[in-house]
C-alpha positions, 0 to 999 in steps of 0.5 A: 499500499506505500509503494502505491502511495510513494509511485504517485509520487513525481519522477524524472518523468515530471523532474530533472534527476539532480530534483530529486530525492535519493531515497524514498521521500518518506525514508528521507522525512522520518531521517530528517525528523529524527536529526531534528529530534536529536537538534532538539535535545542537544539545545535543550541538555545544552541550556540546561547545564548552562542555567545550572551552572549559573545558577551555583555561580550565584549561590556563590556571588552572594551580590549576585540577582537571583532574579534576573534572567538571562537572554539564553533562557528563553523557552521554544513556543510557537516558534521553536515548532517552526524552526523544528518542521523546517530543519525536520525538512531542510535534513529530509531534502539534503541527501546521504552524499552531502549528508556523509560530507558534513559529518566528516567535515565536522569530523576532522574539523573537531579532532583538529581543534581540541589538538589546539585548544590548549589552555580554553579545551571547555571554551571551545567543548561547548561552543563545537556542542552549539557549532554542531547542532546541522551535522548533527542532524546530518550525522543521524540521517547519515548512519540511518540510511545506511543501517536500513540500506536496502530493507524491505520494510526501512520504513516501518524501523524508521517509523519507531525511531522517529517515535522513540527521538520524538518521545526524547525531545520531548522530555528533554522540553519539559526538563527544560521548561520545568528548571527554568521555572522551578529549579530555585525554588526545587533544588533549596527546598529539595523534594523533588528529585529531579531537581536533587539530582540535577544538583549532586550530578548536575556536573555530569550534563555535559561529559555526558553528552560529549562522550554521547556526540562521540559515540553518534557520530564514529557511527556515522563517519563509518556510514560516511565513509560507505555512502560516498564509495558505494559512487566511485566505480573504481579506485581510481575514480575514489582516490580523485575524489579524497584527493583535493577534500584532504586536502581542501579541507584540511587547509580550512581547519587552520586557516579557520582555526587562525580565524576564531583567535582573531575575531569575536565567537558568533562572528567566526561562528559564521564565518566559518560556515561560509567558509567550509560550505563555499568550499565544499561547494567547489567540490563539489562543483569541480567532482562533483552532481547538479543535485550535490551543488542543490544539497549545499544550498540546502546545508547554507540554510540549514546552519544557519536556521541551527546558529542564528537561534542559539548565537546567546548560546555560542555567547554563554559558553564564549562569555564563561570562561572570562567570568571564571578568569574576572572571578579567580582574580578577583580571589586572589585580591581579596587572599593577598589584600588579607594575607597582607591584614596578618603581616601588617597586626601581627 
């Protein structure tokens, strides 16, 4: 029955071949839904983590105002639902080949950045998690495409995965709402199990997110390499593709690391997106297909749709290290002044 309905969708008889989807439209939409749910879970947990860190700092700093609500603690509403639908559509349109390239590029950039982060390791890690939103969606859709390749009833498995992802996304959104509204009250009076758990073990939230991302992208890298190699008939064609890709992205990674040290965080992130997707488009114009170029244009929209609404998270992650350094200087100044007063009294 499902095949009957999908056969009625216009194919190459009505549309050029480069405008049609790579996979079954139902499978593509379900994969895009899973990717959008993954992005929603990541954003919700990042906002919870930043809220917990600020609440712990407020406890240490008695002069801070407990009534102040920072801008990055926004509650998603109608705009959040529209944003979710748009991301689902974009991830459904982007083909598995371009999604695989986005995954490989992000992994190369993330590994090289971690090696060169130095003392700004925590700041880079939080910024990398914010920047990984669209890449995470591509990783999930790419992995699902690889795992269900050739399955006779893949749409049933994808439907189950989409339902589970939707449930997890709703739970993460509910957790964010609960923490923003009631965490300070419940953690002080200690009668809510969720808030007490966050109070005692909330510092493990960021490491848990990092471990989950490492597992997700490890599976996605295997899927991405397999998907890309399926498009080549011989090892010579594969070498022609991988050689310029590796050289281009190695140079781009070096350039982007220098840019991030020179410019403010938000501006550096936007420049990074333009440079790396622009390089990928040039590569696809050389060795790719017209469908790949169209999908890269969709990636531009997807990256913008993920990063622009979460610029507050980037600014909060970059300002945390500055606040930590300022507090460290203040503590050192107080300690030295107290030591001098003790010496003076003696």
